[in-house]
N, C-alpha and C positions, 0 to 999 in steps of 0.2 A: 547096459543100456545107455545109449547116447542121450545125455541130458542137455545138449546144446539147444538153446532157444533161438539164438540170433547169430547169423554167420555172414561173413564176407568171403566170397570164393573167387580166387584168381582175379582180383581187382587190379586194374591198371588205370592210371590217369596221367595225362601229360597236357602241357599248355604250350601254345605257340608264342614265341618271343621274336623280337627283331633278329635274333641270332640263330633261330631255328627252334626245333621242338625241345621242350624241357620236360623230361620224364620225372614225375613226382612219386608216384606209387607204381611198383613193378610186380605184377603177378602176386599180389599180397593176399594172404589167407588169415582169417581171424574168426574165432568163435567164442561165444559167451554162454555160460550156463545159467540156469534159473537162479535168481537170488544173488547173483555175483556183483561185486563192486570191482571195477577194472580201471586202472590208471594207465594212460598213454603218455609217455614222456619222450623227450628228444629236444635237440637244439632248435633254436628259432629258425623258421623257414624250411624245416625238413618235411612239412606236409601234414602235421597233426590236425590242423583245422580242416584241411582238404579232406582228410579221412573221415573226420566227424561229420562233415557236410554230406559226404557220400553215404555214410551209415544212416543219416537222417533223411535221405532221399531229397535233399535240397539241391543236389548236383548229381549228375549221372557219370559213371565211369566210362572210359573208352571201351573197356571189356570187363566181363565178370558178372557176378550175381550177388545180390543182397537178399538173404533169406531170413524170414521170420517164421518159425515153426514150419520150415521146409517150403514155404511159399515165396516164390521169387517176386520181390516187390517191384523190380524193374520191368515186369511184364504188365503192371497195372497202368491204366489210363491216368491222365493228369487229374481227373475228377476223383478217381479211386484213390490216388496217392494223397490228395488233399484230405480226404476222409480218413485215410490211414494215419496220417500225421496228427490230425486233430484228436483221434481216439486212442492211438497206441503209443505215441511219442510225446515226451516232454523235453523242452529245450531250455537250457540256462546258459547265458553267454557272459563274457567278462563284464560287459556293460549291461545294466538292467533293462534298458529299452522300455521303461514304464511311460505311459501316456501322462504328460504333465498336468493336463486339465482334469484328470480323473483321480478319485481317492484310491487308497490302497485296495479297499474292498472292490471297487469298480474295476480296477486293473485286473484283479484276480478272477473275477467272474466272466470276463469277456470271452475266453475260449469256450466256456460252458454255454454261453448264450449263442455263440457261433455254431456250436454243435447242435443247438436246438432244444436244450433243456429248459425247464421252467425257471424263471428268475428266483422264485422262493427256494426251490430245491438247491440250485447252484449256490445261492447266497449262504444258505445254511452250511454247506460243505466248505465254502470259502472261509467262513468265520472259524470253523473248526481247525482248518489248516493254519490260518494266521495265528490262532491261539497257540497251536503246537509250536509255532516258530517264534513264540514270545512277542507277538504283536497285537495282543488283545486290546491294548489301549490305543492302537493306531489305525483302526478300521477306516476312520473318516479323515485321515490325514492325507494330503497330497504329497507327491514325491519330494518337492522342495522343502517340506516340513519334516522329512525323515533323514536320518543319518545314512551314510553310504551302506553300512551294514544292514540297516533296516530296509533300504531300497532293494538290496540283493535278496533279502529274505522274502520280500513281496514277490520278486521275480521267481523265486523257488516255489512259492505257493501257487503262482500262476502256472508253472510247469506241471504241477501235480493235480490241478483242479479236475481234469478229465480222467483221472485214475489210469494213467498210461502204464504200459508194461515196462517201458524203457525210458530212462532219463539220460539225455546226452548233454554234457556240460563242458563248455570250452573255457578254460581258465576261470571257473566260477567265483574264485576269490582273488583274482589277479589285481583288482583295484582296491583291495582292503589291506589294512595294516595286519601284522602277523597275528595279534591276539584276536581281532575281529574275524580274520580268516579262519582261525581254528574254531571259533564259536559257530560261525555260519556253516562251515563244512560239517561239523559234528551234528548239527540239527538236520541237515540234509541226509547225512549218512544214517542217522537214527530212523528217520521216516522211511527211507528206502528199505532198510533191513526189516523194520516192523511190518511193512506192507508187501514184502517179498517181491520187490521190483529189481530190475537190473539198472545199475548206474555205470555209465562209461564216461570218464572225465579226463580231459587233457589238462596237464599241469606242469609247471616248472618247480613246484613246491615239493621238495623231497619228503618233508614231514607229512604232508597230506597223502602223497603217493603211497607211503608205507602203511597207511590205513586200509588200502585196497586188498582184496583177496588175491588179485594178480596184478603185476606191473609189467607193462610192455614198453620197450624202447623202439621208436621208429628211426631206422637208419638205412640210408641208401635204398629207400622205397619199400622196405620190408619191416615187419614187426618181429622183435625178438623178446621172448619172455625172460624175465630175470627173477631170481630168488630174492626174497626180502632179506 
């Protein structure tokens, strides 16, 4: 039985430059099974972030399909896509993008409020997530009062608040020192595995990549799976 939950099928993406068309992704295929942690590696500028943005429907390919449970997400309207991203996807980027005037707790509950959940319900879930990420004493601290590692853990909690099926992370520990990177990634990995989610992350960190169930290298517009 096919266990694939999330697929990219025949994806191509190019950009126009002053020197002509630059093809980044070429008829690329990619699938992820339920509960899998997948690393995407490759040299800088090869198109890893472009691919992640396409998987997250933040950008559209020139051709191809993005399927979740065999549903082609690219056939959805903008309103339906916004709802899908809010409910099914969680995003973690290299920079935390926390709102400086809000506390850690307020930053985390925002996606839930946007989704329309009651403040009490979403706040309770946010406190549980922040506590799991070792931030129980930081609920009411603003970003400038947190370390870089704590800020990124708040961003991870925010990505998980709506209980998404899939977490997409673009160099989620890229701004952290090696020890903090290991700690932050281990917490994210543990929560993803405990809650049977998919994690797809882009990284240059070989140590973190080796923790994934699968490692793919992006080269010349296509993905190649490699053995650990």
